[in-house]
C-alpha positions in Angstrom: -22.0 1.4 -30.8 -18.9 1.9 -28.6 -19.3 5.6 -28.6 -23.0 5.4 -27.6 -22.1 3.0 -24.8 -19.4 5.4 -23.7 -21.9 8.3 -23.7 -24.3 6.2 -21.6 -21.5 5.4 -19.2 -20.5 9.0 -18.8 -24.1 9.9 -18.0 -24.5 7.2 -15.4 -27.0 5.2 -17.5 -25.4 1.9 -16.5 -28.2 -0.4 -17.7 -28.1 1.1 -21.2 -24.3 1.0 -21.3 -24.3 -2.6 -20.1 -26.7 -3.7 -22.9 -24.5 -2.2 -25.6 -21.3 -3.4 -24.1 -22.6 -7.0 -23.7 -23.8 -6.9 -27.3 -20.4 -5.7 -28.6 -18.7 -8.5 -26.7 -21.0 -11.1 -28.1 -20.5 -9.7 -31.7 -16.8 -9.9 -31.3 -17.0 -13.4 -30.0 -19.0 -14.5 -33.0 -16.4 -13.0 -35.3 -13.8 -15.3 -33.7 -12.1 -12.5 -31.8 -10.7 -10.9 -35.0 -8.3 -8.5 -33.4 -10.5 -7.9 -30.4 -8.9 -9.9 -27.7 -8.9 -8.5 -24.1 -5.5 -7.0 -24.9 -6.8 -4.8 -27.7 -10.5 -4.3 -27.0 -12.0 -1.8 -24.6 -15.2 -3.8 -24.4 -14.1 -6.0 -21.6 -12.8 -3.2 -19.3 -15.7 -0.9 -20.2 -18.2 -3.6 -19.2 -16.2 -4.3 -16.0 -16.4 -0.6 -15.2 -20.2 -0.6 -15.8 -20.6 -3.6 -13.5 -18.4 -1.8 -10.9 -20.6 1.3 -11.1 -23.7 -0.8 -10.6 -22.2 -2.3 -7.4 -21.8 -5.7 -9.2 -18.2 -6.1 -8.0 -17.9 -9.9 -8.4 -18.8 -9.6 -12.1 -16.4 -6.7 -12.5 -13.7 -8.7 -10.9 -14.2 -11.7 -13.2 -13.8 -9.5 -16.3 -10.8 -7.6 -14.8 -9.0 -10.8 -13.9 -9.5 -12.1 -17.5 -8.2 -8.9 -19.0 -5.3 -8.6 -16.6 -4.1 -12.2 -17.1 -4.3 -11.8 -20.9 -2.6 -8.4 -21.0 0.2 -9.5 -18.7 0.8 -12.6 -20.8 0.6 -10.8 -24.1 1.9 -7.3 -23.4 4.0 -7.9 -20.2 3.4 -7.0 -16.6 4.8 -3.4 -17.0 2.9 -2.4 -20.1 0.6 0.7 -19.3 -2.5 -1.3 -20.3 -1.5 -4.1 -18.0 -0.9 -1.7 -15.1 -4.2 0.1 -15.7 -6.3 -3.1 -15.4 -4.2 -4.1 -12.4 -5.1 -0.8 -10.7 -8.8 -1.3 -11.6 -8.7 -4.8 -10.2 -7.0 -3.6 -7.0 -9.8 -1.0 -6.6 -12.4 -3.8 -7.0 -10.6 -5.9 -4.4 -10.4 -2.9 -2.1 -14.1 -2.3 -2.4 -14.9 -5.9 -1.6 -12.7 -5.7 1.6 -9.9 -7.8 0.1 -7.2 -5.5 1.3 -4.3 -8.0 1.0 -5.1 -8.8 -2.6 -5.5 -5.1 -3.4 -2.1 -4.3 -1.8 -0.4 -7.1 -3.7 -1.5 -5.6 -7.0 -0.7 -2.0 -6.0 2.9 -2.9 -4.9 3.9 -4.3 -8.3 
């Protein structure tokens, strides 16, 4: 399912990608997060990226903040996965005109 969502994403089929990504998140929630927390799963960042590409920046931001906070707490602020989501969130802030917030993340 993740591969198909990724294929849709690469083709710019945002609605189809979103449907699968939301379904995958819901399935993981129902399984009590078994090893699929925002620190280990790509579902959350992938869905955030899909929202971003649809121009739904507020929804992308909400997911990116969740993933960033979790990854920083669990993996540490300097872990590559933490830095990646921080860069994604900075881009989301930038595109919403929140330059100060974007800069604060990029300076770290």
